[in-house]
Structure formats: C-alpha cells, structure tokens
C-alpha positions as CSV (number, residue, x, y, z in Angstrom):
1,M,50.8,60.9,9.0
2,K,53.1,62.2,11.7
3,N,51.6,62.9,14.7
4,R,53.7,66.1,15.6
5,Y,52.0,67.8,12.4
6,Y,49.2,68.5,14.8
7,K,51.6,70.4,17.2
8,F,51.6,73.1,14.6
9,F,48.4,72.7,12.6
10,R,44.9,73.0,14.2
11,E,41.9,71.1,12.9
12,D,41.3,73.7,10.2
13,G,44.8,72.9,8.5
14,K,46.3,76.1,9.3
15,A,49.2,77.2,11.3
16,L,50.6,80.3,12.9
17,I,54.3,80.1,14.0
18,L,56.5,82.5,15.4
19,A,59.9,83.0,14.0
20,F,62.2,83.7,16.8
21,D,65.8,82.4,15.4
22,H,66.8,85.9,14.8
23,G,69.1,85.8,17.7
24,A,71.2,82.9,16.3
25,S,74.1,85.2,15.1
26,G,74.0,86.8,18.9
27,D,73.3,90.4,17.3
28,C,70.0,90.7,19.3
29,W,68.7,92.7,22.2
30,V,65.5,90.8,23.2
31,N,64.3,88.9,26.0
32,P,62.9,85.6,24.9
33,A,60.9,85.0,28.1
34,K,58.7,88.1,27.2
35,V,58.5,87.4,23.4
36,I,57.6,83.8,23.9
37,S,55.1,84.7,26.7
38,G,53.6,87.3,24.5
39,A,53.2,84.7,21.5
40,A,51.8,81.9,23.5
41,E,49.3,84.4,25.4
42,G,48.1,85.6,21.7
43,G,47.5,82.1,20.9
44,M,50.4,81.3,18.4
45,D,50.5,77.5,17.4
46,G,54.1,77.0,17.3
47,I,57.7,78.6,17.6
48,L,60.8,78.3,15.3
49,T,63.9,79.0,17.2
50,T,67.4,78.1,18.3
51,Y,68.7,75.2,20.5
52,G,69.6,77.6,23.3
53,V,66.0,79.3,23.4
54,I,64.4,75.8,23.3
55,S,66.8,74.4,26.2
56,N,66.0,77.5,28.4
57,F,62.8,78.7,28.0
58,R,60.5,75.3,28.1
59,K,58.1,76.8,30.5
60,E,57.2,79.9,28.5
61,I,57.0,77.7,25.2
62,G,54.4,75.5,27.2
63,R,52.5,73.7,24.8
64,M,53.4,75.4,21.5
65,G,55.0,73.1,18.8
66,T,58.8,73.5,18.5
67,M,60.9,73.7,15.7
68,L,64.7,73.8,15.6
69,R,66.6,76.2,13.5
70,M,69.2,73.6,12.2
71,E,72.0,75.8,10.9
72,V,74.8,77.5,12.9
73,L,75.9,80.0,10.3
74,G,78.3,82.4,12.0
75,S,78.2,85.3,14.5
76,G,77.1,88.8,13.6
77,L,80.7,89.7,13.2
78,V,81.3,87.6,10.1
79,P,82.2,89.8,7.1
80,F,80.3,87.9,4.5
81,N,76.7,86.8,3.9
82,P,76.7,83.5,5.7
83,I,73.4,82.4,4.2
84,I,74.4,82.6,0.5
85,G,78.4,82.5,1.1
86,Q,78.5,78.7,1.8
87,P,76.7,75.4,1.3
88,M,73.9,74.9,3.9
89,G,75.1,72.4,6.7
90,T,74.1,71.6,10.4
91,A,75.8,71.2,13.6
92,Y,73.1,69.1,15.0
93,D,71.7,65.5,14.2
94,I,68.3,64.0,14.5
95,D,69.5,62.5,17.6
96,D,70.1,65.8,19.1
97,C,66.5,66.7,18.1
98,L,64.9,63.8,19.7
99,R,67.0,64.4,23.0
100,L,65.6,68.2,22.8
101,G,62.3,67.2,22.4
102,V,61.5,69.1,19.3
103,D,58.3,68.6,16.9
104,G,60.3,69.5,13.8
105,I,63.3,71.0,12.1
106,M,63.7,74.1,9.9
107,T,66.6,74.2,7.5
108,M,67.6,77.0,4.8
109,G,66.7,76.0,1.3
110,I,68.9,78.4,-0.8
111,L,68.5,77.6,-4.5
112,G,69.9,79.3,-7.6
113,N,73.5,79.9,-6.6
114,E,76.6,77.6,-7.0
115,Y,75.7,75.4,-3.9
116,D,72.2,74.7,-5.3
117,S,72.8,71.0,-5.6
118,K,74.7,70.5,-2.3
119,N,71.9,72.3,-0.5
120,L,69.1,69.9,-2.1
121,V,71.0,66.9,-1.1
122,Y,71.6,68.3,2.4
123,I,68.0,69.1,2.6
124,A,67.0,65.6,1.3
125,K,69.0,63.9,4.0
126,L,67.5,65.9,6.6
127,V,64.0,64.7,5.2
128,A,64.9,61.2,5.2
129,E,66.2,61.4,8.8
130,C,63.1,63.0,10.1
131,N,61.1,60.4,8.3
132,K,62.6,57.9,10.5
133,Y,61.4,59.2,13.7
134,G,58.4,61.2,12.7
135,L,59.9,64.8,13.0
136,I,58.2,67.3,10.7
137,A,60.7,68.5,7.9
138,A,60.6,72.3,7.0
139,A,62.6,74.4,4.9
140,E,62.8,78.1,3.5
141,M,62.8,77.8,-0.1
142,L,64.2,80.9,-1.3
143,P,65.8,81.5,-4.8
144,N,69.0,83.2,-3.9
145,G,68.1,83.6,-0.3
146,F,66.6,86.9,0.7
147,S,67.5,88.5,-2.7
148,S,65.8,91.6,-4.0
149,D,66.4,90.8,-7.7
150,P,63.0,90.6,-9.3
151,K,63.8,87.5,-11.3
152,D,64.5,85.7,-8.0
153,R,60.8,86.5,-6.8
154,S,59.3,85.8,-10.4
155,I,56.4,83.4,-10.5
156,K,58.7,80.9,-12.1
157,A,61.2,80.9,-9.7
158,M,59.0,80.6,-6.7
159,N,57.3,77.8,-8.3
160,I,60.4,76.0,-8.8
161,A,61.3,76.7,-5.3
162,C,58.2,75.4,-3.9
163,R,57.9,72.5,-6.2
164,V,61.2,71.3,-5.6
165,G,60.9,71.3,-1.9
166,A,57.6,69.2,-2.1
167,E,59.6,66.6,-4.4
168,I,62.3,66.1,-2.0
169,G,59.9,65.3,0.6
170,L,59.5,68.6,2.9
171,D,56.1,68.6,5.0
172,I,56.4,72.3,5.4
173,I,57.8,74.7,2.8
174,K,58.4,78.5,4.2
175,T,58.8,80.8,1.5
176,V,57.7,84.5,0.3
177,F,54.4,85.5,-0.7
178,V,54.7,87.3,-4.1
179,E,52.3,89.3,-5.9
180,P,50.2,88.8,-8.3
181,A,48.1,86.7,-6.0
182,D,46.2,85.0,-8.8
183,E,49.7,83.7,-10.1
184,F,50.9,82.8,-6.7
185,K,47.6,80.7,-6.2
186,K,49.0,78.5,-9.1
187,I,52.2,77.9,-7.3
188,I,50.1,76.8,-4.2
189,A,48.2,74.5,-6.3
190,N,51.2,73.1,-8.0
191,C,52.8,72.4,-4.5
192,Y,51.6,69.4,-2.7
193,A,53.3,70.3,0.5
194,D,51.9,72.9,3.0
195,V,53.3,76.5,2.2
196,L,53.6,78.9,5.0
197,A,54.4,82.4,4.0
198,L,57.1,84.1,6.0
199,G,56.7,87.3,7.7
200,G,59.6,89.5,6.1
201,A,61.3,92.5,7.2
202,K,60.1,94.7,10.0
203,V,57.4,97.0,9.0
204,D,56.2,99.7,11.2
205,N,52.6,99.7,9.9
206,D,50.1,97.3,11.1
207,R,47.7,97.5,8.4
208,A,50.6,96.3,6.0
209,V,51.6,93.4,8.2
210,L,47.9,92.4,8.5
211,Q,47.3,92.8,4.8
212,N,50.2,91.0,3.8
213,A,48.9,88.1,5.9
214,R,45.4,88.6,4.5
215,D,46.6,88.2,0.9
216,A,48.8,85.2,1.8
217,I,45.9,83.2,3.3
218,D,43.7,84.4,0.3
219,A,46.3,83.0,-2.2
220,G,46.2,79.6,-0.6
221,C,49.0,79.5,2.1
222,K,48.2,77.2,5.1
223,G,49.6,80.0,7.5
224,L,52.5,82.2,8.3
225,I,55.8,81.7,10.2
226,I,56.4,85.3,11.2
227,G,59.2,87.0,13.4
228,R,60.1,90.6,13.7
229,N,56.6,91.9,13.0
230,V,55.4,90.1,16.1
231,W,58.3,89.9,18.5
232,G,59.4,93.5,17.3
233,H,55.7,94.8,18.0
234,R,54.8,97.0,20.8
235,N,52.1,94.7,21.7
236,I,53.2,91.1,21.0
237,S,50.1,89.2,22.3
238,G,48.1,91.6,20.5
239,M,49.9,91.5,16.9
240,A,49.8,87.5,17.6
241,R,46.0,87.4,18.3
242,A,45.1,89.4,15.3
243,L,47.2,87.3,12.9
244,G,45.8,84.4,14.5
245,K,42.4,85.4,13.8
246,I,43.3,86.0,10.1
247,V,44.7,82.6,9.8
248,H,42.2,80.7,11.8
249,E,39.0,82.6,11.8
250,N,39.2,84.4,8.5
251,I,38.4,87.8,9.6
252,T,39.3,91.0,7.6
253,V,42.1,93.5,8.2
254,D,39.8,96.0,9.5
255,E,38.7,93.4,12.0
256,A,42.0,92.5,12.8
257,L,43.4,96.0,13.4
258,K,40.7,96.3,16.3
259,V,42.1,93.1,18.1
260,I,45.7,94.5,18.4
C-alpha cells in the first residue's frame, strides 16, 4: 500500500478533494490563497492543482494531500478544444513531481476518440513511474472528454472508462456520476480502483450540488473531486464543510444545507 494514499483518504476510506486546476489556461480571476484557505478551513482532504499553485501556496495548502495536474494543454486563447484535439501528454516527469513534493498526480484519460490508444499508453507509463516511487496515480476517465452526447455517458461507456482505468493500474479514477444510480452501482462494483465523482459545471443551487454528492456516495463512490461548486461558492469553507459531512459523516442533504 502506498503511504501517500492516506494523505487523501481518511480512515473511513473516503476522500474529499478540491479541484483547483481550472486556472491552468490562464483564463481565471480567482485568488488561490483565499480559495485554498477556505477549503482547508472546511476540512477538505486534498487538492488537485497546478505546478505554480503548489509552488507558491504551500502555507495555505498545509497538510492537505497534493495532486499535480500533469497536462499543460494550452492557454485560454487556443482556437480549438485542447482536451480532445490532441493526444494527452505532459511537460513534467516523476522527478519533477518528487522535487515538488506532491503526493500524487492527475492526468486526463480521454477515451473513444482517435487518440484513445495513445492516451492509454501515456497513462500506463505514468502509472508505472508512480509505482516506482510510491506516488498516487489518478486519471479522469471520460469517454470523449466532457461530452454531452448521451452515448458517451451510457452505462456501457462509463463502465469501460472506469474498468480500463483499473486495468492499467490507476489508484484513483475520477469520473462522472451518471443516472440511474442502481446501474452506476454496478460500475463501481466492477471497478477495483477507488472511484471519485467529479463535481461538474458550476450550479447556482446548493441543494442540487449536495444532492449530486449524496447520490454519488450512495451509488458507491469513495468521495468527490469537486472544484467550481466549492471555490466559486459565496461561502467556500461552508460548502466544503457541508460536502465533507456528506462524504465522511453520511448526513442527509437537508442536514448539509444547514451547515453552509
């Protein structure tokens, strides 16, 4: 067992991780110190973010587990979708990660397009390198990226995405929780790596955010990796604390709403 696993997962086997890698394109108007301090105050277990944030905000990160976003896909000025418009790759190697002092890495795992095989080979090589040094290897396993096509979010497609992630050796699979919950439970049961649900697009409805979190946990997810709906919230620490109580204390949505 990798010791760094417990930087993200508590004794209950659950994790709540802040996704704060959205500024990687430069198209961001957010103060990292404020966001990270709020998330830490709210009790979040870890943070997924960029090289620059990890380097410059160590004090605010404190004891939170750190996960480096490996891709440098392009700036907010790029005229095409950089996530699906090219094969996945990274500017960093594992030595860079070790010098930075991170506990794990996160990469994209885009399946079902022309780069499918290349992307899987890329992830597999990262997994093997992480295993040499005890780093946690995680990937966002997503059929055709952030597709809105129903076939890319079918139970079959999502099962393939999660299962292939386990097969190539990932420790953590970040993916979309999809309905129906009873069918998604089968995906979780068929995947022998830890599955964390991603938070998705910004929603200005606290109940909807908390309900999605509750449903994902009820379906068997081991926790959440959530970004905009925490760092974009008017009360970062309050939303973080409410989500943490759903993940770790199994409270209801109505109870969580009172925490914010």
